[in-house]
C-alpha positions in Angstrom: -22.0 11.6 0.8 -21.4 14.9 2.6 -23.6 18.0 2.2 -20.6 20.4 2.3 -19.5 22.1 -0.9 -16.0 21.5 -2.2 -13.7 23.0 -4.8 -12.2 21.0 -7.5 -8.6 21.9 -8.5 -7.2 20.7 -11.8 -3.5 21.3 -12.3 -2.0 20.2 -15.6 1.7 20.6 -15.1 4.5 19.8 -17.4 5.4 16.6 -15.6 2.2 15.7 -13.7 -1.5 16.2 -13.9 -3.1 16.6 -10.5 -6.7 16.7 -9.3 -7.7 17.8 -5.8 -11.0 18.3 -4.0 -10.5 21.0 -1.3 -12.7 21.6 1.7 -13.8 25.1 3.0 -10.3 25.4 4.7 -8.6 24.7 1.4 -7.3 21.3 2.7 -7.1 18.5 0.1 -9.6 15.8 1.0 -9.3 14.0 -2.3 -6.1 13.8 -4.4 -5.0 12.0 -7.6 -2.1 12.4 -10.0 -0.7 11.0 -13.1 2.5 11.5 -15.1 2.1 13.9 -18.0 3.8 12.5 -21.0 4.5 14.2 -24.3 3.6 12.4 -27.6 6.7 12.7 -29.8 4.9 12.7 -33.2 3.8 12.3 -35.9 3.6 16.1 -36.7 5.7 17.4 -33.7 5.9 16.8 -30.0 2.5 17.5 -28.4 0.4 17.2 -25.3 -1.5 13.9 -24.8 -4.8 15.7 -24.6 -7.0 12.6 -25.0 -5.2 10.7 -22.2 -5.5 13.7 -19.9 -9.2 14.0 -20.7 -10.0 10.4 -20.0 -8.0 10.4 -16.8 -9.8 13.6 -15.6 -13.2 12.1 -16.5 -12.5 8.9 -14.5 -11.2 10.7 -11.4 -13.7 13.6 -11.4 -16.5 11.0 -11.4 -14.9 9.3 -8.4 -14.5 12.7 -6.6 -18.1 13.6 -7.2 -19.3 10.3 -5.7 -17.7 11.4 -2.5 -18.0 15.2 -2.5 -20.4 17.9 -3.7 -18.4 20.2 -6.0 -19.4 23.8 -6.1 -16.3 25.4 -7.7 -13.7 24.5 -10.3 -10.4 26.0 -11.0 -7.9 25.0 -13.8 -4.3 25.8 -13.9 -1.8 24.6 -16.5 1.9 25.0 -17.5 2.5 28.3 -19.4 3.4 29.1 -23.0 0.8 26.7 -24.3 -2.2 27.2 -26.5 -4.9 25.2 -28.2 -6.2 26.0 -31.7 -9.8 24.9 -31.9 -12.7 24.8 -34.3 -15.6 25.3 -31.9 -18.0 24.2 -34.6 -16.3 20.8 -35.1 -18.1 17.7 -34.1 -14.9 16.1 -33.0 -14.9 15.7 -29.2 -11.6 17.6 -28.5 -12.2 20.4 -31.1 -8.4 20.6 -31.9 -7.4 21.6 -35.4 -3.7 20.8 -34.5 -2.2 19.0 -31.6 -1.2 21.1 -28.6 2.5 21.9 -29.3 5.0 21.1 -26.6 6.8 24.3 -25.9 10.0 22.4 -25.2 10.2 21.4 -28.9 14.0 21.9 -29.4 13.9 22.4 -33.1 11.4 25.2 -32.9 13.9 28.0 -32.7 15.9 26.8 -35.7 12.6 26.5 -37.7 11.6 30.0 -36.8 14.7 32.1 -37.3 12.6 34.6 -39.4 10.3 35.1 -36.3 12.8 37.6 -34.9 12.0 40.0 -37.8 8.3 40.2 -36.8 8.6 39.6 -33.1 7.3 42.7 -31.1 9.9 44.5 -28.9 10.2 43.9 -25.2 9.1 47.5 -24.8 5.7 46.6 -26.4 5.0 43.3 -24.7 7.4 43.0 -21.7 8.1 39.5 -23.1 11.8 38.6 -23.1 13.1 36.6 -26.0 13.1 33.1 -24.5 14.5 29.8 -25.8 12.6 27.0 -27.6 8.8 27.7 -27.6 8.6 29.6 -24.4 7.3 32.6 -26.4 3.9 31.6 -27.5 4.1 34.0 -30.5 6.9 31.9 -31.9 4.8 28.7 -31.6 1.8 30.3 -33.3 4.1 31.8 -36.0 5.6 28.4 -36.8 2.2 26.6 -36.7 0.7 29.2 -39.0 3.5 28.9 -41.6 4.0 25.2 -41.4 0.4 24.0 -41.1 -1.4 26.8 -42.9 -4.4 24.8 -43.9 -5.1 23.4 -40.4 -4.3 26.8 -38.8 -6.8 28.5 -41.0 -9.5 26.1 -39.7 -9.2 27.5 -36.1 -12.1 29.6 -35.0 -10.3 30.3 -31.7 -6.9 30.2 -30.1 -7.3 29.4 -26.4 -4.6 29.5 -23.7 -4.3 26.0 -22.3 -6.3 26.6 -19.1 -9.1 28.1 -21.2 -9.0 25.2 -23.6 -9.8 22.8 -20.7 -12.5 25.2 -19.4 -14.0 25.1 -22.9 -13.9 21.3 -23.0 -15.8 21.1 -19.7 -18.3 23.9 -20.4 -18.5 24.7 -24.1 -18.0 28.4 -23.1 -15.1 30.5 -24.4 -13.2 32.6 -21.8 -10.0 34.5 -21.7 -8.0 35.8 -18.8 -5.1 38.2 -18.7 -2.4 36.3 -16.7 -2.0 33.6 -19.4 -2.0 36.1 -22.2 0.7 38.2 -20.4 2.9 35.2 -19.6 5.9 35.8 -22.0 3.7 35.2 -25.0 4.8 38.1 -27.2 1.1 38.7 -27.7 0.0 41.3 -25.2 0.7 44.9 -25.9 0.9 47.1 -22.7 0.8 50.9 -22.8 
């Protein structure tokens, strides 16, 4: 085992999940990837959070056998949030599955969303197709699964959900919130 410190990079993309250990020159010295597959039901298409978690645990254990990790960064595909109950004893904390933003029926199911959607002038979010505006997703989840939605103590952007899973700490960061979500008001 080396005494140098390395950075661990987790990248949960729409098609693949990747894990890298980077040296001080940001060169990958350890690399793994798996296909990221959407679960089609039962409630709606959603991320396979449990499969990703188990894969990450296996591969992070392998990386830490070879490298001393001193930093961690997590990046994920955009327009995705996790509704959690931070007090739940369930291991993933989710009150609803993490909705796949490409759910084609979402726009048809949220035609009334355009009446409450903030203007581009307020959010700088263009009106995008399917669930690419996170506000549309949250609106649909709140109105379709009101009981489960009301159990959420927090709504975390997808990278912050994974940070919470690893650390138990809640964080927010502006780039995810400002990514065509309809949620961020700029003045």
